[in-house]
Structures are given as C-alpha cells and as structure tokens.
MARBAFI-249503 format. One record per residue (C-alpha): residue in one letter; residue number from 1; x negated, y, z negated. Coordinates in steps of 0.2 Angstrom, whole numbers, padded with zeros to 4 digits. Layout:
% residues N
   torke   voke       X       Y       Z
       A    NUM       X       Y       Z
...
% end
This chain:
% residues 337
   torke   voke       X       Y       Z
       X      1   -0348    0530   -0525
       X      2   -0337    0544   -0520
       X      3   -0320    0543   -0528
       X      4   -0304    0552   -0524
       X      5   -0295    0559   -0540
       X      6   -0279    0561   -0530
       X      7   -0274    0550   -0515
       X      8   -0258    0541   -0511
       X      9   -0247    0545   -0526
       X     10   -0230    0553   -0522
       X     11   -0230    0572   -0521
       X     12   -0216    0582   -0529
       X     13   -0211    0598   -0520
       X     14   -0200    0610   -0529
       X     15   -0184    0614   -0519
       X     16   -0176    0631   -0522
       X     17   -0160    0625   -0514
       X     18   -0157    0609   -0524
       X     19   -0165    0615   -0540
       X     20   -0174    0598   -0542
       X     21   -0189    0589   -0536
       X     22   -0191    0581   -0520
       X     23   -0203    0567   -0517
       X     24   -0214    0568   -0501
       X     25   -0217    0553   -0491
       X     26   -0235    0547   -0491
       X     27   -0241    0534   -0479
       X     28   -0256    0523   -0485
       X     29   -0265    0510   -0474
       X     30   -0281    0501   -0477
       X     31   -0291    0488   -0468
       X     32   -0309    0480   -0468
       X     33   -0322    0487   -0455
       X     34   -0340    0490   -0454
       X     35   -0344    0479   -0470
       X     36   -0332    0489   -0481
       X     37   -0314    0496   -0484
       X     38   -0306    0509   -0474
       X     39   -0292    0519   -0482
       X     40   -0281    0531   -0473
       X     41   -0268    0542   -0482
       X     42   -0256    0554   -0473
       X     43   -0243    0564   -0482
       X     44   -0227    0569   -0474
       X     45   -0224    0556   -0461
       X     46   -0213    0541   -0461
       X     47   -0218    0523   -0461
       X     48   -0215    0520   -0442
       X     49   -0225    0535   -0437
       X     50   -0239    0531   -0450
       X     51   -0240    0513   -0444
       X     52   -0242    0518   -0426
       X     53   -0256    0530   -0431
       X     54   -0265    0518   -0442
       X     55   -0265    0504   -0430
       X     56   -0273    0515   -0417
       X     57   -0286    0520   -0429
       X     58   -0289    0502   -0434
       X     59   -0292    0497   -0416
       X     60   -0303    0513   -0413
       X     61   -0314    0508   -0427
       X     62   -0315    0490   -0424
       X     63   -0319    0493   -0406
       X     64   -0334    0504   -0412
       X     65   -0339    0491   -0424
       X     66   -0340    0478   -0410
       X     67   -0351    0490   -0400
       X     68   -0362    0498   -0414
       X     69   -0365    0484   -0427
       X     70   -0381    0475   -0427
       X     71   -0373    0462   -0438
       X     72   -0363    0456   -0423
       X     73   -0373    0446   -0411
       X     74   -0361    0451   -0397
       X     75   -0362    0469   -0400
       X     76   -0371    0482   -0388
       X     77   -0384    0486   -0402
       X     78   -0388    0468   -0404
       X     79   -0390    0466   -0385
       X     80   -0402    0481   -0385
       X     81   -0412    0474   -0399
       X     82   -0414    0458   -0390
       X     83   -0418    0465   -0372
       X     84   -0425    0482   -0373
       X     85   -0443    0478   -0375
       X     86   -0442    0467   -0359
       X     87   -0432    0478   -0348
       X     88   -0422    0495   -0348
       X     89   -0405    0491   -0355
       X     90   -0390    0501   -0348
       X     91   -0380    0512   -0359
       X     92   -0361    0517   -0356
       X     93   -0356    0535   -0359
       X     94   -0352    0532   -0378
       X     95   -0368    0524   -0381
       X     96   -0377    0539   -0372
       X     97   -0368    0550   -0384
       X     98   -0373    0540   -0399
       X     99   -0392    0540   -0394
       X    100   -0391    0558   -0390
       X    101   -0385    0562   -0407
       X    102   -0397    0551   -0416
       X    103   -0412    0559   -0406
       X    104   -0405    0576   -0411
       X    105   -0404    0572   -0429
       X    106   -0421    0564   -0429
       X    107   -0428    0580   -0422
       X    108   -0419    0591   -0434
       X    109   -0424    0581   -0449
       X    110   -0442    0580   -0444
       X    111   -0441    0561   -0443
       X    112   -0432    0558   -0460
       X    113   -0417    0551   -0450
       X    114   -0423    0537   -0440
       X    115   -0412    0523   -0433
       X    116   -0427    0512   -0428
       X    117   -0432    0506   -0446
       X    118   -0425    0489   -0445
       X    119   -0441    0479   -0446
       X    120   -0444    0487   -0463
       X    121   -0426    0485   -0469
       X    122   -0428    0466   -0465
       X    123   -0445    0465   -0473
       X    124   -0440    0472   -0490
       X    125   -0423    0463   -0490
       X    126   -0433    0446   -0488
       X    127   -0446    0451   -0500
       X    128   -0434    0455   -0514
       X    129   -0424    0439   -0511
       X    130   -0440    0429   -0515
       X    131   -0440    0424   -0533
       X    132   -0459    0425   -0533
       X    133   -0458    0443   -0527
       X    134   -0475    0452   -0528
       X    135   -0478    0469   -0523
       X    136   -0484    0469   -0505
       X    137   -0501    0477   -0500
       X    138   -0502    0494   -0492
       X    139   -0510    0485   -0477
       X    140   -0494    0474   -0475
       X    141   -0482    0489   -0477
       X    142   -0492    0499   -0464
       X    143   -0492    0484   -0452
       X    144   -0473    0483   -0453
       X    145   -0471    0502   -0452
       X    146   -0481    0502   -0436
       X    147   -0466    0493   -0428
       X    148   -0454    0506   -0434
       X    149   -0449    0523   -0428
       X    150   -0440    0531   -0414
       X    151   -0456    0535   -0405
       X    152   -0455    0517   -0399
       X    153   -0438    0521   -0390
       X    154   -0438    0528   -0372
       X    155   -0421    0536   -0368
       X    156   -0417    0540   -0350
       X    157   -0401    0549   -0350
       X    158   -0401    0552   -0332
       X    159   -0402    0534   -0328
       X    160   -0392    0530   -0344
       X    161   -0405    0517   -0351
       X    162   -0415    0513   -0367
       X    163   -0431    0504   -0368
       X    164   -0443    0499   -0382
       X    165   -0462    0501   -0382
       X    166   -0465    0489   -0396
       X    167   -0461    0470   -0396
       X    168   -0454    0471   -0414
       X    169   -0445    0487   -0412
       X    170   -0426    0486   -0417
       X    171   -0412    0498   -0422
       X    172   -0399    0499   -0435
       X    173   -0387    0514   -0435
       X    174   -0383    0512   -0453
       X    175   -0372    0526   -0460
       X    176   -0373    0535   -0443
       X    177   -0360    0522   -0437
       X    178   -0348    0526   -0450
       X    179   -0350    0545   -0448
       X    180   -0347    0543   -0429
       X    181   -0332    0532   -0432
       X    182   -0324    0545   -0444
       X    183   -0328    0559   -0431
       X    184   -0318    0549   -0418
       X    185   -0304    0546   -0430
       X    186   -0303    0565   -0435
       X    187   -0302    0569   -0416
       X    188   -0288    0557   -0414
       X    189   -0278    0562   -0429
       X    190   -0279    0581   -0425
       X    191   -0274    0577   -0407
       X    192   -0259    0569   -0414
       X    193   -0255    0585   -0424
       X    194   -0259    0578   -0441
       X    195   -0262    0593   -0453
       X    196   -0266    0584   -0469
       X    197   -0275    0567   -0472
       X    198   -0287    0558   -0483
       X    199   -0299    0545   -0477
       X    200   -0310    0535   -0488
       X    201   -0323    0523   -0479
       X    202   -0331    0512   -0492
       X    203   -0329    0526   -0506
       X    204   -0346    0532   -0502
       X    205   -0339    0542   -0487
       X    206   -0323    0553   -0489
       X    207   -0316    0565   -0476
       X    208   -0300    0576   -0477
       X    209   -0289    0586   -0465
       X    210   -0282    0601   -0472
       X    211   -0277    0603   -0490
       X    212   -0268    0591   -0502
       X    213   -0249    0592   -0501
       X    214   -0249    0603   -0516
       X    215   -0257    0617   -0506
       X    216   -0274    0615   -0515
       X    217   -0290    0607   -0509
       X    218   -0292    0588   -0511
       X    219   -0301    0585   -0527
       X    220   -0315    0572   -0525
       X    221   -0328    0566   -0538
       X    222   -0344    0557   -0538
       X    223   -0345    0543   -0550
       X    224   -0358    0540   -0563
       X    225   -0370    0526   -0558
       X    226   -0368    0516   -0574
       X    227   -0351    0522   -0580
       X    228   -0337    0519   -0567
       X    229   -0323    0532   -0569
       X    230   -0334    0545   -0576
       X    231   -0337    0559   -0564
       X    232   -0354    0568   -0563
       X    233   -0350    0580   -0549
       X    234   -0333    0587   -0542
       X    235   -0329    0594   -0525
       X    236   -0314    0603   -0518
       X    237   -0312    0598   -0500
       X    238   -0303    0606   -0486
       X    239   -0306    0601   -0468
       X    240   -0323    0593   -0474
       X    241   -0332    0577   -0476
       X    242   -0342    0570   -0491
       X    243   -0355    0557   -0490
       X    244   -0365    0550   -0505
       X    245   -0381    0539   -0503
       X    246   -0386    0531   -0519
       X    247   -0402    0522   -0525
       X    248   -0399    0511   -0540
       X    249   -0413    0498   -0539
       X    250   -0408    0485   -0552
       X    251   -0414    0467   -0555
       X    252   -0398    0459   -0561
       X    253   -0407    0447   -0573
       X    254   -0415    0461   -0583
       X    255   -0407    0477   -0578
       X    256   -0425    0484   -0574
       X    257   -0429    0494   -0559
       X    258   -0436    0485   -0544
       X    259   -0433    0493   -0527
       X    260   -0419    0501   -0519
       X    261   -0412    0498   -0502
       X    262   -0416    0516   -0494
       X    263   -0433    0515   -0486
       X    264   -0444    0530   -0482
       X    265   -0449    0531   -0464
       X    266   -0464    0541   -0469
       X    267   -0471    0529   -0482
       X    268   -0463    0512   -0478
       X    269   -0458    0510   -0496
       X    270   -0441    0511   -0504
       X    271   -0436    0527   -0513
       X    272   -0438    0525   -0532
       X    273   -0427    0530   -0546
       X    274   -0409    0530   -0550
       X    275   -0402    0544   -0539
       X    276   -0387    0550   -0529
       X    277   -0387    0563   -0516
       X    278   -0371    0570   -0509
       X    279   -0368    0581   -0494
       X    280   -0352    0590   -0489
       X    281   -0350    0596   -0472
       X    282   -0337    0600   -0459
       X    283   -0345    0586   -0448
       X    284   -0344    0568   -0454
       X    285   -0360    0564   -0445
       X    286   -0369    0578   -0453
       X    287   -0364    0572   -0470
       X    288   -0368    0554   -0466
       X    289   -0385    0557   -0459
       X    290   -0391    0570   -0471
       X    291   -0386    0561   -0487
       X    292   -0399    0548   -0483
       X    293   -0412    0559   -0474
       X    294   -0413    0571   -0488
       X    295   -0415    0557   -0501
       X    296   -0431    0552   -0492
       X    297   -0437    0570   -0490
       X    298   -0447    0579   -0504
       X    299   -0436    0592   -0514
       X    300   -0448    0606   -0510
       X    301   -0446    0603   -0491
       X    302   -0427    0601   -0491
       X    303   -0421    0619   -0490
       X    304   -0433    0623   -0476
       X    305   -0428    0607   -0467
       X    306   -0409    0611   -0466
       X    307   -0409    0630   -0467
       X    308   -0403    0638   -0451
       X    309   -0392    0624   -0444
       X    310   -0384    0615   -0459
       X    311   -0369    0625   -0466
       X    312   -0363    0614   -0479
       X    313   -0367    0609   -0497
       X    314   -0378    0596   -0505
       X    315   -0383    0590   -0522
       X    316   -0395    0577   -0530
       X    317   -0392    0569   -0547
       X    318   -0405    0558   -0556
       X    319   -0400    0546   -0569
       X    320   -0410    0538   -0584
       X    321   -0405    0520   -0588
       X    322   -0416    0520   -0603
       X    323   -0408    0536   -0611
       X    324   -0390    0529   -0611
       X    325   -0386    0535   -0593
       X    326   -0391    0553   -0595
       X    327   -0391    0563   -0579
       X    328   -0397    0579   -0572
       X    329   -0394    0589   -0556
       X    330   -0412    0590   -0549
       X    331   -0408    0599   -0533
       X    332   -0393    0609   -0525
       X    333   -0390    0618   -0509
       X    334   -0376    0629   -0504
       X    335   -0364    0641   -0513
       X    336   -0352    0636   -0527
       X    337   -0362    0621   -0534
% end
C-alpha cells in the first residue's frame, strides 16, 4: 500500500565540465520472497557490482524465510509450533535474537504486538471462507482467544529454548519477519558501503538508505484504499523505513464490509472499518511491529504507549466507502505531519 513516486528511473546529473546532462547508472533487482515481491534499487553502481549485492541479499532473505515462515512445513517456526508443547525446542543464536525482540516489543506495546495469535488468525480465516458465515458467539471467540498470547510461551535464553504451555498455542511472526529481514539487509548493504538505496518489500514496506540521487529525500506516498495511484499521505524519507498496515474488510460479491485480517489480541475480533496506519522509523522492525500494534490500540492510548521510546512518525487514515472514498486523518504522531 506504500508506493514510491520515484524509484529506478535514470537520474540526470548536471556536469559543469561537459555542459550537458549525464545519466547515472541505477541498478534494479527484484525477486519473490515471504509471500510478496522484494525490490532493490541502488543508484550509482554498475550491473556487475549490483548483481553481486542483489544475489547476496536474495540468499539472505530466502534463508530467513526458510527459518521464520510458518507456511513452510520445514521451517524452524513450523517445527516449534509442532513440538514446543511437548518439549523444549532448541533455538539458534538468530532465533534467540528474534524471540528476544518479539518479547521486547510485546512488553513495550502492552501486548498489542503478539506473535502467538495464530489460533485466532486461523479461526477467522476459516470462518470467512465459509459461504454460510455467521457471526461467532463471544463464548466461541473467548475459547479460541484463551489459546492465544505470548503468556503461553516459556523462553529460556540461558538454555536457548522455547516451550508452549497450551496445547493449541502457535506462533506467526507476521510483519515482524519482514522487518527483521529488511534490518539484516540494511546491515549488509551498509557494510558493503552502499550510501543510497531503495527497498520495497510488498509495497506495504519501504526502506531507504541515504537520499535520492538528486540529493533530496526519497518521496514515498500512501495510496488511497479505493483509488490506486491517488496518494493520501506523502513522506520524505532519508535513512528511514515506512510500514503501512491496512484494514479494508470487503466482501467481493457486494463490496460491503465484513471483517478485516488484523485481529485484536485484546478482544479476539478483527479490527473494523476501512483504515490505514503508517509508521516511519529509522528501524524497519519498529515500523513493522508498530504499524499493526497501533492499529489494534485505541487512539486515546497510543501517544502514551509509544512516548519515551519511539522517535519516529505515525499517521492513521480512515476511509468511507459509502461517501465516494472520502478520507480523513484521525490520528497523527510526530513532527511535520
């Protein structure tokens, strides 16, 4: 849902010596990973150097996907979901880092970020695929919610193990996995001396190094939910990440609201309404975790939740399908918004 206004088009630099424009090399590489499209744009490098960088990035991300995806039956996360109720499951150093960060964000967001919501995610997905869908009772939702939550995870970082204390407990890293992968990509690109780059991961996640080759920040816009190509919020990014979580619950047969895919860990119900929440931060993991965690948090509680530790920007936009796609900014955080 985030879209770059300027990405891989050639960049003209004025040369005082020749008195004419030069065209800068811009390397562009894309591949499919984590259920979406990853795009890397690096200005100012040739094809050989760019290909080497991009292939290393692709291997890095695909290796992480093979470890972190719950959709891959052979992944570490799938193995944890199968075994952790029965026995402590060993974690390598990288998985310890992942679980440590997830625990930290769970605590910082007062439970709004929770990787152990998979029972409810599965429940609502199956319920809405039923053509005879009927609103489930509160009792049913509460019974599924009882199997959810990081309170069921026992993490022992000394022994490097994880164990579940509920037979139906299961984890899904969701957007955190993308944020973690982008963070590792940034570390690698900076280690290789890259000073300007643009990353788009599924369009809902954008990350940039440095400025656009023109010397100005990278311009990125958030698309209208119902009108592709129409921006409803613009950001100028330098050494920053942007993540957008959207909730557009639509029944394709009637275009009427049903339920969105973002589930509240507090109520067990999907978040309602046509809404987008975007977060800008220096940290890709901050941006990914908060774009969803803030969406499930009441507006009145958000500033208090993130003040003191979050240094970025955030905005929520609500749309009205009935009124021709009208929208309004219903919450903002940070300067220059």
